[in-house]
Backbone as CSV, one residue per row, in Angstrom:
resi,resn,N_x,N_y,N_z,CA_x,CA_y,CA_z,C_x,C_y,C_z
1,MET,0.657,-1.260,0.048,-0.001,0.293,0.016,0.800,1.683,0.072
2,SER,2.393,1.530,0.434,3.012,2.305,1.074,3.608,2.991,-1.213
3,THR,3.722,1.603,-1.568,4.204,2.245,-3.001,3.235,3.226,-3.926
4,ILE,2.235,2.270,-3.359,0.757,3.095,-4.349,0.564,4.960,-3.494
5,ILE,0.794,5.145,-2.231,0.764,5.646,-1.833,2.238,7.053,-2.151
6,ASN,2.698,6.356,-2.510,3.948,7.234,-2.742,4.572,8.002,-4.165
7,LEU,3.638,7.164,-5.298,3.045,7.060,-6.509,2.079,8.316,-6.342
8,PHE,1.054,8.258,-5.412,0.371,9.457,-5.323,1.449,10.846,-4.688
9,GLN,1.885,10.491,-4.084,2.452,12.171,-3.494,3.679,12.201,-4.902
10,ALA,4.107,11.557,-5.405,4.950,11.697,-6.694,4.134,12.557,-7.694
11,PHE,3.086,11.982,-8.374,2.745,12.765,-9.076,1.791,14.102,-8.296
12,GLY,1.363,13.857,-7.291,0.891,15.264,-6.495,2.080,16.588,-6.753
13,LEU,3.143,15.708,-6.207,4.428,17.337,-6.030,4.725,17.328,-8.212
14,SER,4.644,16.760,-8.414,5.298,16.942,-10.316,4.495,17.404,-10.349
15,ALA,3.276,17.439,-10.358,2.126,18.087,-10.769,2.059,20.345,-10.190
16,SER,2.426,19.700,-8.981,2.487,21.057,-8.443,3.217,21.937,-8.815
17,ALA,4.746,21.137,-9.315,5.466,22.092,-9.711,5.570,22.565,-10.794
18,GLY,4.477,21.734,-12.334,4.412,22.860,-13.206,3.485,24.297,-12.840
19,LEU,2.888,24.184,-11.939,2.806,25.343,-11.727,3.950,26.113,-11.086
20,ASN,4.520,25.723,-10.169,5.929,26.721,-9.407,7.158,26.007,-8.628
21,ALA,8.193,25.728,-9.235,8.723,25.553,-9.331,9.462,24.444,-7.492
22,TYR,9.252,25.904,-7.277,10.176,26.314,-6.190,8.712,26.044,-4.641
23,ILE,8.097,26.092,-4.679,7.157,25.875,-3.696,7.388,24.160,-2.951
24,PRO,7.132,23.680,-4.636,6.744,22.157,-3.521,8.028,21.719,-3.286
25,LEU,10.076,22.086,-3.872,10.746,22.175,-3.178,10.680,22.724,-2.054
26,LEU,10.023,23.614,-1.599,10.735,24.189,-0.462,9.584,23.224,0.911
27,ILE,8.400,23.202,-0.118,7.612,22.151,1.501,8.125,21.022,1.819
28,VAL,9.363,20.174,0.439,9.237,18.282,-0.001,10.377,18.557,1.507
29,SER,11.287,20.673,0.945,12.761,20.357,2.128,12.035,20.776,3.263
30,LEU,11.169,21.333,3.712,11.123,21.509,5.815,10.674,20.453,5.939
31,ALA,9.197,19.979,5.341,9.270,18.641,5.341,9.623,17.302,6.368
32,ALA,10.899,17.200,5.315,11.489,16.717,5.561,13.071,16.214,6.343
33,ARG,12.979,17.887,7.012,13.889,17.670,7.629,13.032,18.433,9.188
34,TYR,12.183,19.026,9.091,11.306,19.052,10.990,10.213,18.386,10.747
35,THR,9.488,17.551,9.909,8.433,16.228,10.223,9.140,14.687,9.696
36,ASP,8.179,13.684,10.399,7.892,12.405,10.174,7.007,11.938,8.594
37,ALA,6.830,13.500,7.687,5.643,13.074,7.387,6.006,12.891,5.972
38,PHE,7.756,12.730,5.700,8.877,13.156,4.314,10.116,12.495,4.870
39,GLU,10.246,11.592,3.938,11.482,11.353,4.328,12.335,10.816,2.956
40,LEU,13.622,11.656,2.698,14.316,11.688,2.070,15.974,11.243,2.367
41,SER,15.963,10.182,1.226,16.918,9.342,1.417,18.180,9.450,-0.327
42,GLY,19.281,8.820,-0.009,20.594,9.510,-0.963,20.942,10.761,-0.998
43,PRO,20.710,11.063,-2.377,21.398,12.267,-2.633,20.666,13.354,-2.449
44,TYR,18.845,12.525,-1.908,17.844,13.478,-1.643,17.973,14.253,-0.929
45,LYS,18.867,13.903,0.523,19.022,14.633,1.414,19.513,15.570,1.807
46,VAL,20.489,15.799,0.266,20.850,17.503,0.576,19.380,18.667,0.358
47,LEU,18.023,18.371,0.273,17.137,18.887,0.089,16.805,19.630,1.459
48,GLU,17.299,19.134,1.957,17.376,19.308,3.993,18.748,20.177,4.681
49,SER,19.148,20.614,3.538,20.298,21.450,4.573,19.220,22.894,4.528
50,PRO,20.347,23.648,4.999,19.641,25.028,5.915,20.088,25.614,4.383
51,TRP,21.166,25.071,3.979,21.465,26.653,2.650,20.626,26.151,1.432
52,ILE,19.821,24.521,1.120,19.121,24.926,0.033,17.986,24.911,0.748
53,ILE,17.480,25.451,2.104,15.817,25.735,2.170,16.196,27.035,2.235
54,GLY,16.739,27.524,2.863,17.547,29.343,2.698,17.673,29.811,0.538
55,THR,18.107,29.105,0.405,17.771,29.124,-0.999,16.011,28.802,-1.814
56,LEU,15.731,28.176,-1.734,14.334,27.833,-2.390,13.247,29.103,-1.234
57,VAL,13.612,28.943,-0.064,12.796,30.463,0.435,13.166,32.483,-0.588
58,VAL,14.312,32.379,-1.162,14.854,33.559,-1.622,13.846,33.145,-3.301
59,LEU,13.818,31.847,-3.808,13.156,31.355,-5.469,12.558,31.610,-4.694
60,VAL,11.323,31.310,-4.388,9.611,31.551,-3.806,9.415,32.649,-3.618
61,ILE,10.568,33.422,-3.477,9.988,35.364,-2.915,10.328,35.467,-4.409
62,VAL,11.298,35.561,-4.996,11.456,36.303,-6.685,10.779,35.483,-7.493
63,GLU,10.127,34.012,-7.676,9.403,34.187,-9.116,8.157,33.994,-8.340
64,ALA,8.040,34.353,-7.035,6.190,34.842,-6.774,6.085,36.095,-7.267
65,LEU,7.348,37.584,-7.036,7.338,38.767,-7.714,7.357,38.550,-9.203
66,ALA,7.775,38.002,-9.494,8.448,38.033,-11.089,7.156,37.435,-11.842
67,ASP,6.093,36.555,-11.155,4.927,36.055,-11.941,3.744,37.066,-11.368
68,LYS,3.804,38.484,-10.803,2.980,38.662,-10.153,3.115,39.948,-11.748
69,VAL,4.065,40.515,-12.216,4.115,41.798,-13.122,3.957,40.676,-14.837
70,PRO,2.450,41.695,-14.873,2.971,41.594,-17.206,4.067,41.932,-17.478
71,MET,3.821,40.628,-18.744,5.403,40.670,-19.729,6.331,40.160,-18.583
72,ILE,7.061,40.524,-16.926,7.941,39.948,-16.627,7.772,38.284,-16.154
73,ASP,6.165,38.291,-16.471,6.026,36.898,-16.443,5.601,35.959,-17.371
74,HIS,5.781,36.266,-18.439,6.006,35.960,-19.678,7.491,35.504,-19.598
75,LEU,8.631,36.206,-19.653,9.636,35.705,-19.510,10.172,34.742,-18.077
76,ASN,9.551,34.902,-17.219,9.915,34.163,-16.215,9.039,32.621,-16.984
77,ASP,7.748,32.384,-17.505,7.341,31.163,-17.358,8.781,30.505,-18.582
78,ILE,9.122,31.358,-19.574,9.810,31.083,-21.030,11.395,30.452,-20.056
79,VAL,11.706,30.947,-18.373,13.133,30.510,-18.370,12.182,28.850,-17.832
80,ALA,11.364,29.232,-16.952,10.405,28.365,-16.046,10.366,26.817,-17.154
81,THR,10.499,27.296,-18.070,9.783,25.698,-18.667,10.884,25.099,-19.166
82,PHE,12.367,25.567,-18.722,13.157,24.179,-18.270,13.312,23.870,-16.918
83,ILE,13.098,24.967,-15.579,13.429,24.989,-14.848,12.053,23.920,-14.004
84,ARG,10.949,23.873,-14.414,9.349,23.563,-14.126,9.620,21.773,-14.339
85,PRO,9.696,21.172,-15.252,9.567,20.241,-15.124,11.253,19.337,-14.689
86,ALA,12.036,20.011,-14.459,13.123,20.025,-13.876,12.905,18.795,-12.262
87,ALA,12.468,20.542,-12.088,11.597,19.869,-10.615,10.764,19.205,-10.035
88,GLY,9.869,19.058,-11.376,8.841,18.082,-11.450,9.529,16.638,-11.311
89,ALA,10.964,16.564,-12.173,11.343,15.314,-11.901,12.311,14.841,-10.332
90,LEU,12.490,15.878,-10.306,13.089,15.517,-9.372,12.837,15.331,-8.344
91,LEU,10.833,15.587,-7.878,9.825,16.073,-7.536,9.892,14.163,-7.001
92,PHE,9.408,13.818,-8.545,9.144,12.360,-8.855,9.652,11.716,-7.974
93,ALA,11.345,11.765,-8.528,12.107,10.772,-7.936,12.481,10.638,-6.688
94,THR,12.370,11.644,-5.916,12.391,11.324,-4.212,11.441,10.966,-3.625
95,SER,10.008,10.938,-4.714,8.678,10.159,-3.733,8.822,9.054,-4.310
96,ALA,9.008,8.716,-5.526,8.000,7.727,-6.216,9.690,6.179,-5.861
97,GLY,11.070,6.853,-5.727,12.062,6.310,-5.897,12.289,5.285,-4.379
98,VAL,11.692,6.475,-3.298,11.949,5.308,-1.283,11.514,4.272,-1.404
99,THR,10.510,4.221,-1.930,9.983,2.800,-1.856,9.334,1.779,-2.560
100,THR,9.005,2.581,-3.753,8.534,1.873,-4.710,9.813,0.738,-5.288
101,GLY,10.866,0.860,-5.968,12.002,0.670,-6.150,11.962,0.688,-7.925
102,MET,11.170,1.790,-7.840,11.620,2.561,-9.601,12.426,2.763,-9.579
103,SER,13.129,3.042,-10.881,14.689,3.426,-11.168,14.180,4.439,-11.758
104,PRO,15.352,5.090,-11.019,15.758,7.368,-10.647,15.055,7.516,-12.313
105,VAL,15.668,6.649,-13.346,16.029,7.168,-14.484,13.885,7.435,-15.161
106,VAL,13.215,6.496,-14.453,12.313,6.440,-15.096,11.263,7.313,-14.225
107,ALA,11.550,7.434,-13.134,10.775,7.917,-11.976,10.829,9.871,-12.465
108,ALA,12.148,9.709,-13.135,12.808,11.363,-13.506,11.546,11.305,-14.951
109,ILE,11.141,10.413,-15.554,11.174,11.225,-16.719,9.357,11.470,-16.617
110,ILE,8.772,10.727,-15.793,7.703,10.688,-15.481,7.728,12.279,-14.958
111,GLY,7.991,12.350,-13.977,7.749,13.566,-12.989,8.028,14.761,-13.692
112,LEU,9.074,14.890,-14.762,9.563,15.896,-15.964,8.149,15.761,-16.707
113,LEU,7.373,14.587,-17.443,6.259,14.457,-18.131,5.213,15.297,-17.638
114,THR,4.939,15.017,-15.955,3.614,15.484,-15.760,4.061,17.118,-15.103
115,ALA,5.311,17.800,-14.586,5.415,18.490,-14.440,5.419,19.723,-16.341
116,GLY,6.132,19.006,-16.749,5.348,19.608,-18.197,4.280,19.879,-18.772
117,ILE,3.343,18.767,-18.724,2.302,18.924,-18.838,1.648,20.292,-18.347
118,VAL,1.201,19.956,-16.904,0.500,21.412,-16.043,1.446,22.707,-17.095
119,HIS,2.634,22.500,-16.596,3.606,23.913,-16.655,3.399,24.742,-18.575
120,GLY,2.881,23.324,-19.673,2.662,23.852,-20.221,0.947,23.967,-20.573
121,ALA,-0.178,23.546,-19.926,-1.635,24.526,-20.266,-1.327,25.803,-19.066
122,LYS,-0.857,26.042,-17.686,-0.268,27.350,-17.544,0.675,28.041,-18.625
123,ALA,1.700,27.932,-19.385,2.203,28.985,-19.925,1.055,29.673,-20.945
124,THR,0.158,28.605,-21.658,-0.326,28.488,-22.934,-2.026,29.078,-22.636
125,ALA,-2.167,29.092,-20.942,-3.715,29.990,-20.527,-2.648,31.491,-20.356
126,ARG,-2.023,31.672,-19.592,-1.427,32.829,-19.582,-1.326,34.262,-20.521
127,PRO,-0.964,33.952,-21.512,-1.184,34.964,-22.772,-2.405,35.096,-22.703
128,VAL,-3.259,34.216,-22.383,-4.557,34.660,-22.743,-5.790,35.211,-22.313
129,VAL,-4.730,35.316,-20.390,-5.348,36.191,-19.243,-5.010,37.116,-19.694
130,THR,-3.542,37.288,-19.635,-3.109,39.378,-20.277,-3.830,40.102,-20.822
131,ALA,-4.313,38.844,-22.429,-5.018,39.942,-23.518,-6.204,39.989,-23.037
132,THR,-6.543,39.409,-22.250,-7.871,39.621,-22.297,-8.269,40.024,-20.592
133,THR,-7.385,40.587,-19.983,-7.498,41.621,-18.967,-6.471,42.772,-19.081
134,GLY,-5.692,43.122,-20.016,-5.105,43.938,-20.260,-3.664,43.996,-19.304
135,GLY,-3.774,41.983,-18.889,-2.318,42.408,-17.724,-3.136,42.783,-15.878
136,LEU,-4.477,42.914,-16.139,-4.498,42.562,-14.787,-5.383,41.871,-14.318
137,GLY,-5.458,40.764,-14.847,-5.485,39.451,-14.548,-4.371,39.221,-13.496
138,ASN,-3.219,39.123,-14.185,-1.828,38.074,-14.017,-1.738,37.994,-12.606
139,PRO,-1.490,38.978,-11.853,-1.856,38.451,-10.401,-2.569,37.845,-9.524
140,VAL,-3.550,38.002,-9.864,-4.551,37.033,-9.309,-4.406,35.966,-10.046
141,VAL,-4.408,36.040,-11.008,-4.209,34.271,-11.684,-2.786,33.400,-11.364
142,SER,-1.925,34.241,-10.992,-0.541,33.810,-10.415,-0.744,33.495,-8.877
143,ALA,-1.466,34.136,-8.002,-2.221,34.303,-6.664,-2.325,32.442,-6.956
144,VAL,-3.065,32.902,-7.260,-3.930,31.408,-7.213,-3.210,29.724,-7.752
145,GLU,-2.356,30.052,-8.678,-1.418,29.044,-9.105,-0.915,28.963,-8.108
146,ASP,-0.371,30.110,-7.134,0.805,29.523,-6.181,-0.317,28.839,-4.929
147,VAL,-0.795,29.245,-4.670,-1.598,29.077,-3.397,-2.373,27.547,-4.145
148,ALA,-2.424,27.344,-5.299,-2.756,25.907,-5.902,-1.230,24.316,-5.753
149,ALA,-0.178,25.606,-5.514,1.391,24.689,-5.759,0.991,24.038,-4.448
150,ALA,1.305,24.994,-3.353,0.980,24.819,-1.492,0.553,23.828,-1.966
151,VAL,-0.883,24.094,-1.894,-2.096,22.945,-1.502,-1.871,21.948,-2.066
152,THR,-1.058,22.057,-3.221,-1.346,21.068,-3.576,0.002,20.147,-3.220
153,SER,1.132,20.015,-3.062,2.043,19.710,-2.614,1.674,19.513,-0.869
154,LEU,1.451,19.991,0.578,0.959,20.033,1.442,0.071,18.586,1.158
155,VAL,-1.072,18.571,0.163,-1.818,17.167,0.332,-1.141,16.045,-0.620
156,ALA,-0.161,15.981,-1.225,0.288,15.104,-2.186,1.076,14.594,-0.672
157,ILE,2.301,15.707,0.338,2.425,15.140,1.327,2.162,13.978,3.179
158,PHE,1.102,15.064,3.218,0.221,14.657,4.381,-1.273,13.444,3.639
159,LEU,-2.004,13.595,2.686,-3.187,13.518,2.331,-2.627,12.589,1.105
160,PRO,-1.994,11.828,0.443,-1.853,11.455,-1.075,-2.904,11.229,-1.366
161,PHE,-3.803,10.156,-0.457,-5.218,9.771,-1.033,-5.501,10.341,-1.975
162,LEU,-5.978,11.753,-0.950,-6.141,13.000,-2.140,-6.209,13.048,-3.254
163,VAL,-4.849,13.006,-3.607,-4.439,13.056,-4.618,-5.271,12.179,-5.991
164,ALA,-5.543,10.858,-5.387,-5.509,10.073,-6.307,-7.483,10.265,-6.586
165,VAL,-8.232,10.883,-5.388,-9.389,11.627,-5.757,-9.606,12.684,-6.469
166,ALA,-8.619,13.528,-6.204,-8.505,14.739,-7.418,-8.230,14.422,-8.880
167,PHE,-7.659,12.748,-9.048,-7.131,12.943,-10.661,-8.811,11.763,-11.256
168,LEU,-9.039,11.394,-10.470,-10.423,10.743,-10.759,-11.133,12.050,-10.726
169,ALA,-11.366,12.973,-10.423,-12.864,13.971,-10.446,-12.011,14.470,-11.574
170,PHE,-10.254,14.664,-11.780,-10.695,15.078,-13.553,-10.043,14.607,-14.540
171,GLY,-9.998,13.484,-14.366,-10.748,12.508,-15.644,-12.656,12.022,-15.794
172,LEU,-13.498,11.974,-14.542,-14.584,12.184,-15.216,-14.875,13.278,-15.775
173,LEU,-14.105,14.305,-14.844,-14.315,15.763,-16.146,-13.739,15.762,-17.244
174,VAL,-12.656,15.357,-16.864,-12.659,15.146,-18.990,-13.882,14.409,-19.599
175,PHE,-13.582,13.159,-18.809,-14.720,12.502,-19.887,-15.804,13.148,-20.166
176,TRP,-16.376,13.614,-18.893,-18.044,14.627,-19.331,-17.594,15.688,-20.176
177,VAL,-16.730,16.256,-20.015,-16.730,17.633,-20.848,-16.991,17.206,-22.932
178,THR,-15.795,16.244,-23.113,-15.530,15.360,-23.819,-17.019,14.995,-24.576
179,ARG,-17.591,13.964,-23.926,-18.802,13.314,-24.334,-19.852,14.438,-24.651
180,ARG,-19.966,15.969,-23.670,-20.673,16.629,-24.113,-20.851,17.133,-25.450
181,ARG,-19.605,17.204,-26.058,-19.209,18.481,-27.046,-19.533,17.237,-28.554
182,ARG,-19.049,16.303,-28.084,-19.895,15.192,-29.050,-20.412,15.366,-30.083
183,PRO,-21.291,15.786,-31.348,-22.375,15.705,-31.754,-22.605,13.988,-31.642
184,LEU,-24.717,14.438,-30.729,-25.009,13.528,-31.482,-25.699,12.609,-32.943
185,ALA,-25.043,11.749,-32.489,-25.619,10.417,-33.775,-27.142,10.574,-34.149
186,THR,-27.790,10.642,-35.203,-28.748,10.605,-35.868,-28.947,9.169,-36.381
């Protein structure tokens, strides 16, 4: 059962990295250092270092500020196109590799793809928000994304079974929407 729980954690953390690379990394670092809820092993233990935690705090602040300013947020998304999937790969590997015995390479690829898909959706939607609101909606959308990344990360660590419920609900929503768009057969 712990293998399945760790996979839910891994998917939740890598998906949240697609929204903000540094929030889930910081939450994992803090949870590993100060709680028993998340355990890092091997080379990933470096995330518990006070220097890494301090650096992540600075990066969270920098990204949070950059992501609230129209035009700068687009530059941030361009740079993050490489950072967010890498963070997702790292987070998936730290979660899944601990107890599942999954190859770190496979775990990293799955995490990279998960974070990359979420980031791609975010980066695609952001110009639409900018265009339709004249940039005024960007700080609001960015704040919602940051909160979603934090909540998803916390849920993935402390209540990972809810990640499965969320994925199931999302799958049902996608199924329902695609069924409704299909033209009725005559």
